[in-house]
N, C-alpha and C positions, 0 to 999 in steps of 0.2 A: 265664375271660374270655380271649378271643383278641384280641390287639393287633398291629396292623401299624404298624411305625415305617417310613414310606416314605422311602426313601434313594436318591438319584440320583448319578451321576458328578459328582465335584466336591464332594462333600458335606462339610458342616462336622462334624468328628468330635464336637465338643461337643454338638450338637444330637441327633444319632442315639444315641450312646452314653450320654449322661447320661439321656436319656429311657428307653431300653431297660433300663438298670441299675436305675433307681428302680422302674419298673413291674414288673420281675421280682422285686422283694422283696415283693410282695403274694402271700400264699399262695394258690395255686390259678390265679394269673395267669401268662400266658405272652406275653410281648413278643418279636416277632421282626424282625430287619432284613429289610425287604420291598423288593425292587428289581425293575426292568424285565428285567435279565439275570442270569446265574448269579453275577456278582461286580460289585462297585462299587469305584471308586478315589476316595479322598477328595482334598480341595483340597491336601493334603500328601503325597499318594502312598500313604496307607495303603490296602492292598487287603483287602476283606471279602467273603466268600462270603455270598450271599443265603440266608436261612433260609426265606424264602417268596417266591413269584412275584408280580408286581404285581397280579395278579387276586385275591390274597388280600384286598386292600382291600375287596372287595365283601362278603365274608363276615364280615370281623373286626368284633368289637364295638366297638373303639376304634381310631381310625386318626390317628396323628400324622405330620405331613408336616414333615420337616427342611429345613433351608435348604442352599445350596451356591453355588458360583460359576457354576454352569451352569444356573440355574433358568430364566432366559429362553430358554435353547434348549429346555428341557423344555416350557415351555407354548407355545412355537411348533411344537411337534411334534404335529400333530393325531392321528396314528395312535397315538402314545404316550398322549396325554391320554385318547383313547377307551377305554383299558385301565383307566382309574381310574373306578370306579363308586362313588360315596358316597351315603348317605342319612341325613341329620340326623334323620329321624324314628325310626330305630332304632340310630343309631350315635353315639358320642361322637367329635367330630372337632376336631383341634387343628393349628395350624400355627405353625412357628417361623420368624421372620425372613422371608426370601424365599419360604417355603413359602406365604405368604399370597397370592402370585401364583398359585399353583395353585388355591387355593380361589376367588380372583376369576375365573380362567379357567373354572371349573366352575360359576360363577354361585351361590356359596354365602355370598358375603359380605353381599349386600344393602346396606342403608345404615347397618349398625350400625358403632360405631367400630372401627378395626383397628389392631393394633400390629405393627410391623415394625422392622428395624433401619435406622440412617441410611443406609447404602449403598442399601438395597433401597427406601427410602421414595419416591423419585421414580418408580420403576417401579411401585410399588403405587398410587400416586396417579394415575398415568396411566391406570389401569384403571377410574378412577371411584370408588375407595375412599375412605373418610374416615379418614385416618391421624391417630392422636393421639399426644402425647407421653407415653406410659405403657408399663411393661414387660408388662403383661398385661391382656386384656379377654375376657370371654365373654358370650354372649348365647345363652341355650337350650343346646343341645348343640355349640355351635361356639365354639372359643377361638382367639386369636391371641397370640403372645408376641413380643416385640422385644429383641434383645441376646442373645448367646450364653448369658450367665449367668442368663438368664430361663427356661432349659430346665427347672429344677426347679419353677418355677411352674406350667408347663404340664403336667408329669408329675403334680405334687401335685393339681391341679385334676382331672385325669383320674381319679386314684385316688378322691378325694373325691367326684366326680360319679358314681362306679359304686356308689353306695348300694345295699346289698342284694344286690350280686353278689358272692358268695364272700367275704364278710367286708369288702369295701371300704367306703368312706364316710370321713368327716371324721377319725375315729379312726385309720383305717388310714393316711390321708395324714400324720397327726401322727407316727405311729410310725415310718414310712418316712424322713421328713425327720429326725426325731430320731436315727435309726440312722446316717445318712450326715453329719450336721452335725459341724463341728469340735469337738473336745473343749474344754470349757470355754466353748462358745458355743452348746450345743444348745438351751437354753431360749430364748435370744434369737433363733436362727435359725428355730426352729419358729414363734415368735410373729410373726416377720416374714413368713415364707411364707404361714402361714394368714391374716395380716392382709390380704395382698395377694389371695388367692383367695376367702376366705369371702364378701365382698360379692357375689360372683357366683353363689353356690350356689342361692339360692331365686329363683323367678321374679319375685317382688315386688321382691326386692333387685336383681335384674338391671335391671328396669325403671327403678328409682331411680338406679342408676349411669348407665344409658344416657342418661337425661334430663340428666344433668350436661353432656354432650358436644354 
């Protein structure tokens, strides 16, 4: 399973690194920091070399878009946005916090509920998206998460959603979260994470959840 963790200059380390670390714990999966240039610099000055170019998003099986302090600059750059080609019909796609702006710009959010962080909320709402007060929401193959610490929800959902792909599925998601959960809190952490993402795993369940908003 090939995974692009789309990362731009000014990125939030928690978004890109947590997702990459969790996804790479699935046997046979390979998550890569994917960026427009040879390297990217985080909002706190951490420099990282890209493992894949931005064009990798077109061929990846899973694409997760991290947030950052320059996302509005990213979506206003038409040449940069033209390099991102996503297809929800064959890809699992997720966005963290201001990453929802990228999905909105690409026309992938539709009228489903959207999660983002409080700072990004006004910008996402301005695109016409329907933002809700929740850490995670998914519809079909597209998910959004709000708040840095919601990164593990997005990663766990992507793992669980990959049912049948090299051992992935809900059992794999549980195993990964159990491995990284704090000692003494493993059962509670797994239950909490799976409790958040499980309602969005089946099409019927997704419809029921979407109808609440």
